[in-house]
Structure formats: C-alpha cells, structure tokens
C-alpha positions in Angstrom: 24.2 -14.3 -30.7 25.9 -15.2 -27.4 25.5 -18.8 -26.4 23.9 -18.1 -23.0 21.3 -15.8 -24.7 20.4 -18.5 -27.2 20.2 -21.1 -24.4 17.8 -18.9 -22.4 15.6 -18.4 -25.4 15.5 -22.1 -26.1 14.7 -22.8 -22.4 11.9 -20.2 -22.6 10.3 -22.1 -25.5 10.6 -25.5 -23.8 9.1 -24.2 -20.6 6.4 -22.0 -22.1 3.5 -24.1 -20.8 4.9 -24.8 -17.3 3.3 -23.1 -14.4 5.8 -21.0 -12.4 4.1 -21.9 -9.2 3.5 -25.7 -9.3 5.4 -26.8 -12.4 2.4 -28.4 -14.0 2.0 -28.1 -17.7 -0.8 -26.2 -19.4 -0.3 -22.5 -18.5 2.5 -20.2 -17.4 0.5 -19.3 -14.3 -2.2 -21.9 -13.6 -5.6 -20.9 -12.1 -4.9 -22.8 -8.9 -1.6 -20.9 -8.2 -3.2 -17.7 -9.3 -5.6 -17.9 -6.3 -2.5 -17.5 -4.1 -1.7 -14.1 -5.6 -2.3 -11.1 -3.3 -2.7 -7.5 -4.0 -2.6 -4.3 -2.0 -5.9 -4.0 -0.1 -5.9 -0.2 -0.2 -4.7 2.7 -2.4 -1.7 4.3 -0.7 0.8 7.0 -1.1 3.5 5.5 -3.4 6.3 6.7 -1.0 5.2 6.2 2.6 2.3 3.7 1.9 -0.1 5.5 4.2 -3.7 5.0 2.9 -4.3 7.8 0.4 -7.3 8.5 -1.9 -6.5 7.6 -5.5 -3.0 6.4 -4.7 -1.7 10.0 -4.9 1.5 11.1 -3.2 0.5 12.5 0.3 1.2 16.1 1.4 4.0 14.9 3.7 5.9 13.2 0.8 5.0 15.6 -2.0 7.8 17.6 -3.5 7.9 19.9 -6.6 9.2 17.1 -8.9 7.9 14.0 -7.1 5.7 11.2 -8.5 2.1 12.5 -8.5 0.9 9.0 -7.8 1.8 5.3 -8.0 -0.1 2.0 -8.3 1.0 -1.6 -8.0 -1.3 -4.3 -9.3 0.0 -7.1 -7.0 2.1 -7.8 -3.9 5.5 -9.1 -4.7 4.7 -12.6 -3.5 4.0 -16.0 -5.1 3.2 -16.7 -7.9 3.7 -13.1 -9.2 7.2 -12.8 -7.7 8.3 -16.1 -9.3 6.9 -15.1 -12.6 8.8 -11.8 -12.6 12.0 -13.5 -11.6 11.8 -16.1 -14.3 11.0 -13.4 -17.0 13.9 -11.3 -15.7 16.6 -13.9 -15.1 15.5 -17.1 -16.9 14.5 -15.6 -20.3 10.8 -16.8 -20.0 9.3 -14.3 -22.4 6.2 -16.6 -22.6 5.3 -14.9 -19.2 5.0 -11.4 -20.8 1.4 -11.9 -22.0 0.1 -13.6 -18.8 1.6 -10.9 -16.6 0.4 -8.0 -18.8 -3.0 -9.6 -18.9 -3.2 -9.9 -15.1 -2.1 -6.2 -14.7 -4.7 -5.2 -17.2 -7.5 -6.9 -15.2 -6.4 -5.1 -12.1 -6.7 -1.7 -13.7 -10.4 -1.7 -13.0 -9.5 -1.5 -9.3 -6.9 1.2 -9.9 -7.1 4.9 -9.4 -8.9 7.3 -11.7 -5.6 8.7 -13.1 -5.0 5.4 -14.9 -7.8 6.3 -17.3 -6.5 6.9 -20.9 -7.9 10.5 -21.0 -5.7 11.4 -18.1 -2.4 10.2 -19.5 -0.4 10.9 -22.6 2.6 8.5 -22.7 3.6 5.1 -21.3 7.4 5.0 -20.6 9.1 1.9 -19.3 12.1 2.2 -17.0 15.2 1.6 -19.2 18.1 -0.8 -18.6 21.6 0.3 -19.3 22.4 -0.7 -23.0 25.1 -3.1 -21.8 22.8 -4.9 -19.5 20.0 -5.1 -22.1 22.4 -6.6 -24.6 23.4 -9.2 -22.0 19.8 -10.1 -21.0 18.5 -9.9 -24.6 15.6 -7.6 -23.7 14.3 -5.1 -21.1 11.6 -6.9 -19.1 9.9 -3.6 -18.2 9.8 -2.6 -21.9 8.3 -5.9 -23.2 5.7 -5.8 -20.4 4.8 -2.2 -21.1 4.5 -2.9 -24.9 2.0 -5.7 -24.1 0.1 -3.6 -21.7 -0.2 -0.4 -23.8 -3.3 -1.5 -25.8 -5.2 -2.1 -22.5 -4.2 1.3 -21.2 -5.0 3.0 -24.5 -2.0 5.4 -24.5 1.1 5.9 -26.6 4.0 3.6 -25.7 7.6 4.8 -26.3 11.1 3.7 -25.3 12.8 6.8 -27.1 12.4 9.4 -24.3 14.0 8.0 -21.2 17.6 6.7 -21.1 19.8 5.1 -18.4 23.1 7.1 -18.9 25.0 5.4 -16.1 25.4 1.7 -15.4 24.4 0.8 -11.8 24.5 -2.1 -9.5 21.3 -4.2 -9.4 19.1 -2.9 -6.6 18.5 -6.3 -5.2 20.3 -6.7 -1.8 20.7 -3.0 -1.3 19.2 -1.0 1.6 17.3 2.2 1.3 20.3 4.6 1.5 22.3 2.5 -0.9 19.5 2.3 -3.4 19.1 6.0 -3.5 22.8 6.5 -4.0 23.0 3.8 -6.6 20.5 5.4 -9.0 21.2 9.0 -8.3 21.3 10.9 -11.6 21.4 7.6 -13.5 18.7 8.6 -15.9 18.2 11.3 -18.5 15.3 12.2 -20.8 15.4 13.5 -24.4 12.8 15.3 -26.5 10.2 17.9 -25.6 7.8 16.7 -22.9 6.2 20.0 -22.1 2.7 19.5 -20.9 2.8 15.7 -21.1 1.3 13.4 -18.5 3.7 10.5 -18.3 3.1 7.0 -16.8 6.3 5.3 -15.8 6.3 1.5 -15.8 8.5 -1.0 -14.1 8.2 -4.6 -12.9 8.7 -4.1 -9.1 8.5 -1.1 -6.8 10.5 -1.5 -3.6 11.7 1.8 -2.2 10.9 3.8 -5.3 14.4 5.1 -5.7 14.6 4.2 -9.4 11.2 5.5 -10.3 11.9 8.8 -8.5 15.1 9.4 -10.4 13.3 8.6 -13.6 10.6 11.1 -12.7 13.4 13.7 -12.0 14.7 13.3 -15.5 11.2 13.5 -17.1 10.4 16.6 -15.2 13.7 18.2 -16.4 12.5 17.5 -20.0 9.3 19.4 -19.3 6.8 16.7 -18.2 3.7 18.1 -16.6 2.9 15.2 -14.3 4.6 11.8 -13.7 2.8 8.7 -12.3 4.1 5.2 -11.8 2.6 1.8 -12.5 4.3 -1.5 -11.5 3.3 -5.2 -11.7 4.1 -5.7 -8.0 5.2 -3.9 -4.9 7.6 -5.4 -2.4 6.5 -5.9 1.2 7.5 -3.1 3.6 9.5 -5.3 6.0 11.6 -6.6 3.1 12.2 -3.1 1.9 13.7 -2.2 5.3 15.9 -5.2 5.2 17.1 -4.5 1.7 16.2 -8.0 0.5 14.1 -7.3 -2.5 
C-alpha cells in the first residue's frame, strides 16, 4: 500500500467524528451546519436548468441519445460541498454514509422517475483505473453502493468503463470540459431495454454524464437518467471554477 494512501485512511479514521463545517466533534456533518445546506428549489431540465416538470430534459435540449432527466439532491454549497471535497481528496470515507443518507432523504422530493419500478440499474460514473488506484476508491461508486438499498435497484460497476485518462474537470470551462471527456467512456454487456440511473457526486456542465449516457445508449440502454449529490451554481459553471 502506498504511504500516502495509508496516511489518508488513518486521517479518515482520526477525523471520523469531526464536522466538516464547524470542526466540532460528534458527527461528520452536525445538525447546526446541516441547516445551512441548500437544495434546488425547482425541478429543472438537467441541461439548461429551465423549470421543467419531473426534471426531464426539455424539448429544446433533447436529442436522440441525451439524458432523459436529471436530479441533484443539493446545491454545491456548504456544508455539502466541503463534505464531497473531503471524501474525494482527503480520504474521509466516514462521510459516505452521512452523504448517502442525506441524498436518500431528498428522494421524497425528487421526480417520479426515481421510483424503483421505473429504473433497472444504478451505475456510478467510473474513474480511470490509474486514478482509482491512486485515490484508493471511486467516490461515486462508494456513495452509489451506500445509496442503492434506499433506491431499491440493482447496483453495478461492471458495465461502464473509463477507457481514456482525462484531466480533472475542475478549473475547465464549458468547451474544455466537453473536449476533455469526449469518447472517454465505453459500456460493455447487453443493456437492451434497460432503464439506467447514472450516479455522480457533482453535476456542473453535465459533460461527463452526457458522454457516459452516449456509451450506455450504444450498448442498448432504453433510457438514461442522472442523479447527483449536488449541482454546481450556474455562475460558477460559466467561469469554469467548479
């Protein structure tokens, strides 16, 4: 095991009970800080963000192999933003259960297509194998695995693969994000007739999720939706800062 990976896991254990918001001990996200968390006030088109019934892709954005719909449980703001960052870059796996639990609670306010009888598979966005080895885990995968029982659908990491290493999307503008992940993903297996729910930690421009959807449709998926813990603010998307 690499030294830095072992250190991250040790640090994760030591900080398991520290709130990501205020630093007080007792919970990974304390009840006081949780009151600061915000979430989208309306269901919107996952691409242009115009209000849209059931968070379905609007007619203006819809294409033959586009996401049918997309839902984010929270805004990408404190303390959710900090919790995602510490899980992703500081190795705080103790945040998996709290974050998955918070998303599960928000499902009651979500669109009807998030019901188990309308979905077949839960598929996390994969990391490139080299990056997953470096990090020690895929944050989207561990969150999806924890969330799967609440969704009541089959979870799998065997169907979608990142075939090309890409730069981190953080710091890239819209055009650069699209180019960065173009044809980066491939899907294996027979997905004919399957209704797939993609899962990732943060939705910013949607470039990654759309390329994942392209790969899933190429493997025969009937419909592809997206669920994320958080969605970045529009003004930050335009500046390429998230």
